[in-house]
C-alpha positions as CSV (number, residue, x, y, z in Angstrom):
1,M,2.9,44.3,117.7
2,K,4.0,42.0,120.8
3,S,0.3,41.9,122.4
4,A,-0.8,40.1,119.6
5,S,2.2,37.7,120.0
6,R,1.3,37.0,123.6
7,L,-2.4,36.2,122.7
8,Y,-1.1,33.7,120.4
9,A,1.6,32.2,122.8
10,V,-1.2,31.7,125.0
11,Q,-3.2,30.2,122.1
12,A,-0.5,27.8,121.2
13,L,0.4,27.3,124.5
14,F,-3.1,25.7,125.2
15,Q,-3.8,23.8,121.9
16,M,-0.5,22.2,122.9
17,E,-1.9,20.7,126.2
18,V,-5.2,19.9,124.7
19,S,-4.0,18.4,121.7
20,G,-0.6,17.0,122.6
21,Q,1.2,17.9,119.8
22,T,4.6,19.3,119.6
23,V,6.0,23.0,120.2
24,E,7.7,23.0,116.5
25,A,4.4,21.3,115.3
26,V,2.2,24.4,117.3
27,T,4.4,27.3,116.3
28,R,4.9,26.2,112.9
29,E,1.0,26.2,112.4
30,F,0.9,29.6,114.0
31,E,3.4,31.3,111.7
32,T,2.2,29.7,108.7
33,H,-2.2,30.4,109.2
34,R,-2.4,32.8,112.1
35,F,0.3,35.8,111.7
36,G,-1.3,38.2,109.5
37,A,-3.6,35.8,108.0
38,V,-7.2,37.2,107.3
39,Y,-10.9,35.1,107.3
40,D,-13.9,36.6,107.1
41,E,-14.3,37.5,110.5
42,G,-11.5,39.6,109.7
43,E,-7.8,40.4,109.6
44,F,-5.8,38.8,112.1
45,A,-3.2,41.3,113.5
46,E,0.6,40.7,112.0
47,G,2.6,39.9,115.8
48,D,6.0,39.9,116.5
49,V,6.8,36.7,115.4
50,D,10.2,36.4,117.3
51,H,8.4,37.7,120.5
52,F,5.8,34.7,120.2
53,R,8.4,32.1,119.5
54,A,10.7,33.5,122.7
55,V,7.3,33.2,124.9
56,V,6.5,29.6,123.8
57,A,10.0,28.3,123.9
58,A,10.6,29.6,127.4
59,A,7.3,28.7,128.9
60,V,8.0,25.0,127.5
61,N,11.7,25.3,129.2
62,W,10.6,26.7,132.2
63,Q,7.3,25.0,132.4
64,A,8.1,23.5,135.7
65,K,9.3,26.7,137.3
66,I,6.7,28.9,136.2
67,D,3.9,26.1,137.4
68,Q,5.5,26.0,141.0
69,M,5.2,29.7,141.1
70,T,1.7,29.6,139.9
71,D,0.8,26.9,142.6
72,R,2.4,29.4,144.8
73,A,0.4,32.3,143.7
74,L,-2.6,30.5,143.7
75,V,-4.8,30.0,146.8
76,A,-4.1,26.6,148.5
77,A,-7.7,24.7,147.2
78,W,-6.9,25.6,143.8
79,P,-3.8,23.7,142.3
80,I,-2.4,24.9,138.8
81,D,-4.3,21.6,137.0
82,R,-7.1,22.5,138.7
83,I,-7.7,25.8,136.6
84,D,-8.8,26.2,133.5
85,P,-6.7,25.6,130.5
86,V,-6.8,28.7,129.3
87,L,-5.6,30.3,132.4
88,R,-3.1,28.0,132.7
89,A,-1.4,28.6,129.2
90,L,-1.7,32.4,129.9
91,F,0.2,31.8,133.4
92,R,3.0,29.9,131.5
93,A,3.2,32.4,128.6
94,A,3.5,35.2,131.2
95,G,5.8,33.2,133.4
96,A,7.8,32.7,130.7
97,E,8.5,36.7,130.1
98,L,9.1,37.3,134.2
99,V,11.1,34.2,134.1
100,D,13.0,34.4,131.1
101,L,12.3,37.2,129.3
102,P,13.8,41.2,129.9
103,T,9.6,42.3,130.0
104,P,9.3,44.8,132.5
105,P,6.9,42.7,135.3
106,K,4.4,45.9,135.6
107,V,4.5,45.4,131.5
108,A,3.6,41.9,131.8
109,I,1.1,41.8,134.4
110,T,-0.8,44.7,131.7
111,E,-0.2,42.7,128.8
112,Y,-1.3,39.5,130.1
113,V,-4.6,41.1,131.8
114,D,-5.4,42.5,128.9
115,V,-5.2,39.2,126.9
116,A,-7.1,37.5,130.1
117,K,-10.2,39.9,128.9
118,A,-9.8,39.0,125.3
119,F,-10.7,35.6,126.4
120,F,-12.8,36.1,129.4
121,P,-14.8,39.6,128.8
122,D,-17.5,39.2,131.3
123,G,-15.6,37.1,133.8
124,K,-14.0,38.0,137.0
125,E,-10.6,36.2,135.6
126,P,-9.0,39.2,134.5
127,K,-8.8,40.4,138.3
128,F,-8.1,36.7,139.4
129,V,-4.7,37.1,136.9
130,N,-3.7,40.6,137.8
131,A,-3.6,39.1,141.5
132,V,-2.1,35.7,140.8
133,L,0.9,37.8,138.0
134,D,1.4,39.9,140.8
135,H,2.7,37.8,143.3
136,M,4.7,35.6,140.6
137,A,6.0,38.8,139.4
138,R,7.2,40.0,143.0
139,E,8.6,36.1,143.5
140,A,10.8,36.1,140.1
141,R,11.6,39.4,140.0
142,P,11.8,40.9,143.5
143,E,14.1,44.0,142.4
144,A,11.5,45.5,140.4
145,F,9.6,46.1,143.2
């Protein structure tokens, strides 16, 4: 259930960035239209609404700190504003779990690498995500390693 809420959190953060909508508007839309909704192409996973809310809220509240951590984890040539907006949303959601939620870092990394695979099934992005999140996790929670 938390896997679906993580995927939705990344989508919501992406949507906020590209549309300029507020966190309240986007979370309300996701809770109304995505969680447990059924569409022609199949069923959307139910997801854990509380986890979704916690991830999105923490990503927004801690965005500056998370973006700075992401920048440090990226190669100097790739500041966070130059990476794909889906990846930026993914790093913010994952960073929220590393900075503000009790999720074990290894669980967060594994889960968000899976989210990356959902968005980029044939690309190099999942390996890139793994490397960046590993660096971020070691900075945010060194005691876990």
